[in-house]
C-alpha positions in Angstrom: 0.0 0.0 0.0 1.3 3.4 -1.0 1.3 6.7 0.9 0.7 10.0 -0.9 1.0 13.4 0.6 -0.9 16.0 -1.3 -2.2 19.6 -0.8 -5.9 20.1 -1.5 -8.0 23.2 -1.4 -9.7 23.5 2.0 -13.2 23.7 0.6 -12.7 20.5 -1.5 -11.2 18.7 1.5 -14.1 19.8 3.8 -16.8 18.7 1.3 -15.0 15.4 0.6 -14.7 14.6 4.3 -18.4 15.5 4.9 -19.5 13.2 2.0 -17.3 10.4 3.3 -18.8 10.8 6.8 -22.4 10.8 5.5 -21.9 7.9 3.0 -19.2 5.6 4.4 -19.1 6.4 8.1 -16.5 7.6 10.6 -14.6 4.3 11.1 -10.8 4.2 10.7 -9.8 3.8 7.1 -13.1 5.1 5.6 -11.5 8.2 4.3 -8.7 6.3 2.6 -11.2 3.8 1.1 -13.2 6.7 -0.4 -10.1 8.4 -1.7 -8.9 5.1 -3.3 -12.3 4.6 -4.9 -12.3 8.2 -6.3 -8.7 7.8 -7.6 -9.6 4.5 -9.2 -12.6 6.0 -11.0 -10.5 8.9 -12.2 -7.8 6.6 -13.6 -10.5 4.5 -15.3 -12.1 7.6 -17.0 -8.7 8.8 -18.2 -7.9 5.4 -19.6 -11.2 5.3 -21.4 -10.6 8.8 -22.9 -7.1 7.7 -24.1 -8.5 4.5 -25.6 -11.2 6.5 -27.4 -8.7 9.0 -28.8 -6.5 6.1 -30.1 -9.5 4.5 -31.7 -10.5 7.7 -33.4 -6.9 8.1 -34.7 -7.1 4.5 -36.2 -10.5 5.4 -37.8 -9.0 8.4 -39.4 -6.3 6.4 -41.1 -7.3 5.1 -44.5 -7.1 1.4 -45.3 -6.7 0.1 -48.9 -8.8 -3.1 -49.3 -7.5 -3.6 -52.8 -9.6 -3.9 -56.0 -12.7 -5.8 -56.4 -12.3 -9.2 -58.1 -16.0 -9.4 -59.1 -18.6 -7.1 -60.6 -21.8 -8.6 -59.0 -22.5 -10.5 -55.8 -23.7 -13.5 -57.8 -20.2 -14.1 -59.1 -19.1 -15.0 -55.6 -21.3 -18.1 -55.4 -21.6 -21.0 -57.7 -25.2 -21.6 -58.6 
């Protein structure tokens, strides 16, 4: 388990602590669990955004399928 020391705006910290108290409780470790959950969601969202951007870049690239070897669909099947 890692330890991170950060500076957060007082208003954000106060609101976060109040929300944790009202939803999780006041037991030892509740604040850390809530913060871990929030960080996990943020990481997931950023990964999804990156994956979407990479997919869009792939869609923008053109792909040459070659030339058609048939004129009509019926040429593909022996009937």
